[in-house]
C-alpha positions in Angstrom: 0.2 59.9 45.5 -0.2 57.2 47.9 -3.7 55.9 47.5 -5.3 55.2 50.6 -5.8 51.4 51.7 -9.2 50.0 51.4 -10.6 49.3 54.7 -9.8 45.4 55.6 -8.9 43.2 58.5 -5.7 41.6 58.9 -5.9 38.5 60.6 -2.9 37.1 62.5 -3.8 34.8 65.3 -6.6 32.0 65.8 -8.8 34.3 67.6 -9.3 36.7 64.6 -9.7 33.5 62.2 -12.9 32.5 64.8 -14.2 35.8 64.4 -14.1 35.8 60.6 -15.9 32.5 60.4 -18.6 33.7 63.0 -19.1 37.2 60.9 -19.3 35.1 57.3 -21.4 32.0 58.5 -24.6 32.8 55.8 -22.4 34.3 53.0 -23.7 33.1 49.6 -20.5 34.3 47.8 -16.5 34.9 48.2 -14.2 36.2 46.5 -10.0 35.1 47.1 -6.3 35.2 46.0 -3.3 34.1 47.6 0.2 35.5 47.2 2.7 32.2 47.5 6.5 31.8 46.9 7.9 28.5 44.5 11.5 29.7 44.0 14.0 27.6 45.4 11.7 25.2 47.6 9.5 21.9 46.5 6.7 22.7 48.7 5.3 26.3 47.7 4.9 28.4 50.5 1.5 29.9 51.1 2.1 33.4 52.7 -1.5 35.3 52.4 -4.7 34.6 51.7 -6.9 37.2 50.5 -10.7 37.1 51.3 -13.6 39.4 49.9 -17.2 38.9 51.2 -20.5 40.7 51.2 -19.7 41.4 54.9 -15.6 43.0 53.9 -12.3 42.4 53.2 -9.9 40.1 54.7 -6.3 39.1 54.9 -5.1 35.7 56.5 -1.5 35.9 57.4 -0.9 32.1 56.7 2.8 32.5 58.2 1.2 32.9 61.6 -1.7 31.1 61.5 -1.3 27.7 60.8 -4.7 26.4 61.1 -7.5 27.6 58.6 -10.0 24.8 58.3 -12.8 26.9 58.1 -12.2 28.5 55.1 -11.1 25.3 53.4 -14.8 24.2 54.3 -16.2 27.4 52.9 -14.1 26.2 49.5 -16.1 22.7 49.9 -19.7 24.2 50.7 -22.0 23.9 47.3 -23.8 26.5 48.4 -21.7 29.8 48.6 -20.1 30.5 45.0 -16.0 31.2 45.0 -15.3 33.9 42.1 -11.2 34.1 41.4 -9.1 35.3 38.4 -6.9 32.7 37.0 -7.8 30.8 40.3 -6.4 26.9 38.8 -3.0 27.5 40.3 -4.8 28.4 43.5 -6.6 25.7 43.7 -3.6 23.4 43.3 -1.5 24.9 45.5 -4.6 24.5 48.4 -5.5 20.6 47.0 -1.1 19.6 47.0 -1.2 21.0 50.9 -4.6 20.4 52.3 -6.1 18.0 49.9 -9.3 20.0 49.3 -11.3 20.2 46.3 -13.2 23.0 45.7 -17.2 23.0 44.0 -19.1 25.9 42.9 -16.7 27.7 41.1 -16.7 31.2 39.0 -13.3 32.1 37.3 -13.3 35.7 35.5 -10.6 35.3 33.0 -12.4 31.9 31.8 -15.9 34.1 31.8 -14.2 36.9 30.3 -13.3 34.5 27.1 -16.6 33.3 26.7 -17.9 37.3 26.0 -15.5 38.1 23.5 -11.9 38.6 25.5 -8.7 37.2 24.6 -8.0 34.2 26.8 -6.1 34.0 28.8 -6.9 38.2 30.0 -4.7 39.2 32.5 -6.3 40.9 35.2 -5.4 44.2 35.1 -6.4 44.5 31.3 -10.2 43.1 32.5 -10.1 45.3 35.0 -9.2 48.0 32.5 -11.4 46.7 30.1 -14.8 46.0 31.8 -15.0 48.2 35.0 -12.4 51.2 33.6 -10.2 50.4 36.9 -6.7 50.9 36.4 -4.3 49.2 38.8 -0.3 48.5 39.0 0.9 44.8 39.1 4.2 45.8 40.2 4.2 43.5 43.1 3.6 40.2 41.1 7.0 38.5 42.5 7.6 40.6 45.5 9.1 38.9 48.9 5.6 37.5 50.1 7.4 35.9 53.4 8.8 39.4 54.7 7.2 40.6 57.9 5.7 43.4 58.0 4.1 43.2 54.9 4.1 46.9 53.6 1.2 49.4 52.4 2.5 48.8 48.8 1.9 45.0 49.0 -1.3 45.5 50.9 -2.3 47.7 48.1 -1.5 45.0 45.7 -2.9 42.1 47.8 -5.8 44.0 48.3 -6.8 45.0 44.5 -6.6 41.2 43.3 -9.7 41.0 45.6 -11.7 44.1 45.6 -13.2 43.9 42.4 -13.7 40.3 42.0 -17.8 40.7 42.9 -18.4 43.5 40.4 -16.7 41.6 37.6 -18.7 38.2 38.6 -22.2 40.5 38.4 -20.8 42.1 35.2 -19.6 38.8 33.6 -22.1 36.6 34.8 -25.1 39.2 33.0 -23.0 38.9 29.7 -22.7 35.1 30.0 -26.5 35.0 30.0 -26.9 37.4 27.4 -24.9 35.4 25.4 -26.5 32.0 26.5 -23.4 30.7 27.8 -23.5 30.7 31.2 -23.9 26.8 31.2 -20.8 26.4 28.8 -18.9 28.3 31.3 -19.9 26.6 34.0 -18.9 23.3 32.4 -15.3 24.9 32.5 -15.2 25.9 35.7 -16.4 22.2 36.8 -13.2 20.8 35.3 -11.4 22.2 39.1 -13.8 20.1 40.9 -13.1 16.7 40.0 -10.2 15.4 41.8 -8.7 14.1 38.7 -7.7 17.5 37.7 -5.0 17.6 40.2 -3.5 14.2 40.0 -0.3 14.6 38.1 1.8 11.9 36.4 5.1 11.5 38.6 7.0 10.6 35.0 5.8 13.5 33.0 9.0 15.4 32.4 10.4 12.4 31.5 8.0 11.7 28.9 7.8 15.0 27.7 11.6 15.5 26.7 12.7 14.8 23.3 15.7 12.9 24.2 13.8 10.0 25.3 12.7 9.1 21.7 16.6 9.1 20.9 17.6 6.7 23.4 18.2 2.7 23.8 16.3 1.1 26.7 18.7 1.1 29.1 19.4 4.7 28.5 15.4 5.3 28.6 14.9 4.1 31.9 17.8 6.0 33.3 16.2 8.7 32.1 13.0 7.9 33.9 15.4 7.4 37.1 17.4 10.5 36.8 13.9 12.6 37.0 12.5 10.6 40.0 15.9 10.5 42.0 15.8 14.3 41.3 12.4 14.7 42.5 12.3 12.8 45.5 15.6 14.5 46.7 14.2 18.0 46.2 11.1 16.9 48.1 13.4 15.5 50.7 15.3 18.7 51.6 12.5 21.0 50.1 14.3 22.3 47.5 13.6 23.2 43.9 14.3 20.2 41.5 16.7 22.9 39.6 18.9 23.1 43.3 19.3 19.2 42.9 20.6 19.4 39.3 19.8 21.8 36.8 17.4 20.4 33.7 20.3 21.7 31.4 22.8 18.8 32.4 20.9 15.9 32.1 20.8 15.3 28.3 24.3 15.7 28.5 24.7 13.2 31.5 22.5 10.5 29.5 23.9 10.7 26.6 27.3 10.0 28.3 26.7 7.8 31.3 27.5 4.5 29.7 30.8 6.2 28.6 31.9 6.1 32.3 33.1 8.9 35.1 36.1 10.0 32.7 33.5 10.6 29.7 31.1 12.9 32.1 34.0 14.6 33.5 35.3 15.3 30.3 31.9 16.9 28.9 32.8 20.5 28.7 29.2 21.7 29.4 29.3 19.3 32.7 30.7 20.9 35.9 33.0 18.6 37.4 31.2 19.4 41.1 28.3 17.5 39.9 30.2 14.5 38.5 32.1 14.0 41.7 29.4 14.8 43.7 26.7 12.3 42.4 28.9 9.6 40.1 28.0 6.7 42.6 24.3 7.7 42.3 24.1 8.1 38.6 26.0 5.0 38.5 23.7 2.9 40.1 20.8 4.5 38.3 22.1 3.4 35.1 23.3 0.1 36.0 20.6 -1.6 38.1 18.8 -3.8 36.3 15.2 -2.8 34.7 12.5 -4.3 36.6 9.2 -5.4 35.4 7.0 -2.7 36.5 9.7 -0.2 34.4 9.6 -2.5 31.4 5.8 -2.1 31.6 6.0 2.0 32.0 8.4 1.9 29.0 5.1 1.5 27.2 3.4 4.4 28.0 6.4 6.4 26.4 4.2 8.7 23.9 5.1 8.2 19.6 7.6 10.6 18.4 6.2 14.0 17.0 6.7 14.1 13.3 9.0 16.8 12.4 8.3 17.7 8.8 5.3 19.5 7.6 2.9 17.4 5.7 -0.9 17.8 4.4 -2.1 16.7 7.6 -0.5 19.6 9.4 -1.7 22.2 6.6 -5.0 20.6 7.1 -4.8 21.3 10.5 -3.3 24.9 10.4 -6.5 25.7 7.5 -8.9 24.5 10.1 -7.1 26.3 12.8 -7.7 29.2 11.1 -11.2 28.6 10.2 -12.0 28.1 14.3 -10.6 31.4 15.2 -12.3 32.9 12.2 -15.7 31.1 14.0 -14.7 32.4 17.3 -14.1 36.1 16.4 -17.2 35.9 14.8 -18.9 35.0 17.7 -17.1 36.9 20.7 -15.4 33.8 21.7 -12.0 32.9 22.9 -10.6 30.2 20.5 -7.8 29.5 22.7 -10.3 28.8 25.4 -12.1 26.3 23.1 -8.8 24.9 21.8 -6.1 24.9 24.1 -2.7 25.8 22.6 -0.5 22.2 23.8 -3.8 20.2 22.0 -3.7 22.3 18.9 0.3 21.9 18.6 -0.5 18.0 19.4 -3.1 17.7 16.4 -0.7 19.6 14.4 2.3 16.8 15.4 0.2 13.9 15.2 -2.2 13.4 12.9 -3.6 10.6 14.7 -4.3 13.0 17.7 -7.6 14.0 18.5 -8.6 16.2 21.4 -11.8 14.4 22.9 -13.0 17.4 24.5 -13.8 19.0 21.2 -16.6 16.4 20.7 -18.5 16.8 24.2 -20.6 19.8 26.0 -20.3 23.5 24.7 -17.6 23.0 22.3 -19.2 20.4 20.5 -22.4 22.6 20.7 -20.1 25.5 19.5 -18.8 24.0 16.4 -20.9 21.5 15.4 -20.9 18.1 14.2 -19.7 18.6 10.7 -16.8 20.9 11.8 -15.1 17.9 14.3 -15.8 15.3 11.9 -13.3 17.5 9.5 -10.7 17.8 12.8 -11.2 14.5 13.4 -10.8 13.1 10.3 -8.3 15.7 8.8 -5.9 13.2 7.0 -9.1 12.7 4.6 -9.7 16.7 4.4 -9.3 18.3 1.0 -9.3 21.9 0.2 -9.7 23.0 -3.3 -9.9 26.6 -4.6 -12.3 27.0 -7.6 -12.4 30.5 -8.9 -14.0 32.7 -6.0 -15.2 29.3 -3.9 -13.3 27.3 -1.4 -14.4 24.0 -1.3 -14.0 21.9 2.0 -15.0 18.2 1.9 -13.8 14.6 3.3 -12.9 12.0 0.8 -14.4 8.8 0.8 -12.8 5.6 2.2 -11.8 4.5 -1.1 -10.4 7.8 -2.3 -7.9 7.8 0.4 -6.6 4.8 -0.7 
């Protein structure tokens, strides 16, 4: 049985936008979401913006309207609270395309993590658990650039914003009851800093473990190859894998010094790639290393230790204690300590996630627990009868 669509305004021209702005000059909150397509493109295509305010629900067709400065102004207006679910990707998209940095944010996914829900929690599950509302998410990867937008797409798009205000109200009350509103605001504020949206252009090269097993010339070639792929994708507005698939990069880098014949004989690299790009690959490899590139090489992180050691085991035990403490206090442990940072601390004995010793995380964990994590190489865990004793060895004992 088809559900009746909620009443909404579809905006497809500048006049409709002006009417929307005029209707919402005095709002104190808005909820929004976006639909976009990133596949096979370098620049993500923004297709639709869904907005809910006290005055109604609005859908801006961004394929028909190319200027929506008023909405961007709302995002930077500190008197208007912006409500989202998992809004990071929406804000990243708007920042990259329009250089807008939002303020006064409330994300219901993050808020839920502070009041006992798993983090991250899907919008569908949060609605079900918090409001008893059941929605379908079958159009997550729909073709949002097709026009006209069909009714099933419209229902999906509307569902993404209709319930945001109710969630905000309910979760705000719970945050205040738990006395964690300020903690949540600190987490929201991370998205309000321009530095949050800055991306290291060499992130892909540094994240590839291959870089630890190469000589200097090959390391530079790997960095140059990733940059060539990115720049070419940007110029053509193709996805980076359409320029050169990631799965071929290791084979090319390992065999480049042996020449074109070696690459062509590599059974996992298609001949077409070598025929098309050999001159480029060879130039990237043979070009003399510049002083800037030598400085860049100093930024390559230390390789991770693969074999487990006592530090890994200590960190694993501490992680379990963190999870236990979070469960006791209805806090999502993955919100307190992100998985990527947990992995780094297990692999790198000297790595410490500095977020843990600031703000709400420090308040929640306590200085003693943080010291255990920070000095885990000195951590001693003993089982004595029915007691588990955790202490830090002194500097002398650690030698």
